[in-house]
N, C-alpha and C positions, 0 to 999 in steps of 0.2 A: 496177746498179739495173735491174730490167726495164722495159719500157716500160707495165705493165700496173701498177707501181707508181707512175706518174707522173701528175700533176694538173696543172689550169688551176684558178683561182681565179674565180670568178662575180664581177660587181660587187657582188653581196651579201654577199662573202665567203664563198659555199658553194663548197667543192671538188666538182671532177668528173673523174672520170678521163680522160685523153688517148685512150685505146683501148677502144672499147664493141663490143657485141656488137648488131648489127642482125636483127631477126627478121622482118622482111618476108617473106610467101610460107611461113612456117614454121606448119604447123598446128597448130590450139590443141591438138589431141592429143599432137604432137611437140613441142611449144614446152616444156613442162615438163622433159623430158630433156635436151633441146638447152640450156636454161639451166643447168640441173645440170652437165652438162658443161663450160660454159663456166667458170661460177664454180669449177669444181674445177682448172681448169687454171691459174687465175689472176686471169679477166676479174671486173672490179667494177661495170662498168656497162652495162645491159641496156638496149637500146631497144625501144619495142613502139606501139602505138597503137590506137585502138578501130576502125579501118578494117581491121587487119590481123586482128582477129576471134580472136586469142590471148591477151588479156588472162588470161583465166583460168588457162589454162598458163603463162604466164611468172610470173604469181603463185604458182603451186604451187611450179614450179622454184626460185622465192627463197625460200619457206617453208621447203621441204626440203632446200636447199643444204647444211646442216649451219655457215653462215657468219652472223654476226650481221648482223640487218638494218642497222643503222646503221653496217656497212662496205660496204654495196653501195648502188650508186645507180641509179635506176630511174626511166625518162624513159617518157611515154604521150602520147598527143596526142589533143585533142578532135576531134570528126570534121570535116571541110571542110565539111558542110553547116551548122552548125549557127551562126547567126549571129544568135541571140536570146538574151536575159538570163538569162530561166528556163529554156528548153530548155539552156542551159550549165551553168546551176547543177547541173540533174538530170543530163546527162551525166557531171558530174564526179564526182558522187557513186557515179553507175554504175560509173563506171572505178575509184573507190577500193573499192566492195564486190565487182566480179569480180578485181581483183589480190588485195585482202585481205592486203596488206603493212601497215597501220598508217597509212601516208602515200606521199604521191608525192613522188621527189626534183625531178621535173622537168615540166611540163607545157605543151604548144605548142598553139596554134592551129595544125591542121595544112594549111591554106592560107587565103591571102586571099580567095580565091573557091571556090565550090564545084566539086565534081570535072567536073560536065558544063557549067560555064562559067568552066573555068581559063585566066587571064588575060584574061578575058571582062569583065561587068560592073563598076558600083560598090558595091561593098559595105563601105564605109569606114563607114559607123555600125553596121551590122551587126558588124565585127568590133571597134567600141568595146565593142558589148554583151558580146559574147564574151568581150572582155577586162576587162571589170570582172567578170563572174563568174570569172575565174582570180584577179584581184587580190584578191577577198573571200576566194575560200579558201585563197589564199597567207596572206591576213591572219588567217586563223582557224588557221593551222598544219596543213592538211591538203596544203599543198605547198610545197616548200622554195624552189622557185625557176618561174618562170614565163618563159615564152618562145614563139615563133612559127616555123612554117615555110613555106620557100617565099616568103617577103616579100620582095619588091623595096624598093628606097629610098622610093617615094611610100608605100606601106603601111606601113613602117618610122615614116615621117614621122608619119603620122595617130598612129600609136600614142604616139608620144613627145611629140605636141603635145597631145593630147586624153588620156591616161591619166595616171594618178598614179604608176605605177609602171613606171620602162623595162624594156623586155625585159631577159630577162638573156642570150640565147640565139637563134639564128636559124639552124636547120638545113635547108640548102639542096642540089641537087644539084652537088657539085663534086668532079671529078676530072681526071687527066691528060688532055688533050683536050677539056677544059670547065672552064675555071678562071674562075669570075666574080670577077675581080680586083678591079675597083669595087666592087662590092657589098661583098668582105672587108674590103677597105680601108675603105668609109663604116661598116661596124660596129665596125671596130676604135675607130675614131674617136669612136662612140657608147658605148665599150666594152660590146659585145654580143658575146659568144663565137657565133663560126660551129662549126657543127655539120657535117661533110661525109657525107651518105649516097650509096650506091652509090660507094666511094670507088675500086671496081675497075671502074667502067662499066657495072655488071649484067652483069659477065664476058665482056662485047663487045671489049675493048680485048686480050687477051688473045693474038691474032692480029698486034697491030701490029708489022711489024717494027723501026721506029724506037726503040719503048719495050721490045722485047726487046732490042736491041742495047745500050741504056742500063742493064738488068737484067745483063746478061752482065758489063758491066764492074764491077757491084759483086758479081758470083756470086750474084746473089738471085734470086729467083723474079719474075715482073711482078707478082702480087698484092704480095708484098712492098715494090717499088718504088713501087707507086701507093699505098700504105697509107703508106710513110713520105713521101712526096709531100703527100701532103694533112696530115703530121703537120708537116713543116717547114714548111707555109703558114700555120699555127699554128691550125688547126682539130682537133675531135675527129673522129676517125675512125671510122666507124660501119660495118665491112665485113660483109655478112649471111651465115651459113653456120649450118647446122645439123651440119655433119661437125668432130668433134672434133681431127682431123690436122689440117684447114684453120684451125679455132681456135689451134691450136700455130704452126702456119706462121704464119698472120697476124700472131704477135705478136712474131716472131723480125725487128724492124728497128731493131736498132740498130747500125746504120749511119749515116753521113752522104752526103745528096747534095751534090755538087760544086753551086756556084751556077752555074755554065755546062750542068749537066744540069737542075736547076731550073728555068732561064730557057728549054731547049729543051720542056720536060716543060709548061711555063706555056704556049708558044707554039704547042703543038699543036693541032691543031681535029679531034678524032674525036669525033663524035656520033652514030655508027650504033650503037643499040641494038638490032637485029635483032628480034626478036618483039614485046621489050618497048616498040619504039616506038609502040605503040598507047596507051600510060600519059600519062594528060597531061604527069606531069611529064618525060617524054622527048621528048616533042613538042612541048611547050612551048605547048600550046592544048589 
């Protein structure tokens, strides 16, 4: 069985494929073809966001893939700036219209703070307002599962204490060199599935000699090792690519990383994201 056939089960019983396709930085005009390629290779989990500006293209790729809608898992994210109930309702309906795939499998609040104040002020009430809109859409059957992204423990506690549905998932930056072990353990204790975005550290880890040495030991590429690492952490892995060859190799991760190598990768501190350090999720602010 390929990793593309393996799933986790969310706390509400919905199954989510363990390996997905990230679509950040894939232009809307190119997204449909990338999604069709991924689905033809065997991917069943596609991740987008309002902020990516490619929901229309992703939806087109899903509709024209030749694979039944109920065999696919499509996630999107509510824009980080939306911290108001009515605005969130409108934005959810806009995503449904742009994607045009009937329903959304998983929708997340993209960040606990707007991007221009990432890890800044107190948006607890705004997050609850956005969360209530997601809960209502979930209750109405528009969304099968709801969750968050980039949420830390206090952000999650706010939802857990004041919401009526616990988040089903938390999508966070996680890769060899930046493993938020305490957050992952906390989420597991609350039955919140963690999804790992940028599992290859946005490509900047490719030249790391320690990682290269471990990859050589298993006769795999550095991206394959990094994807396998996030899977063995128990997370959904969401490598981003529009290249079908990379999609194929990213799914060839049917090996097992030994405990001591998992520990070495977990202990690694590698947070140089090159040109992408300007983005809030990589700079931490």
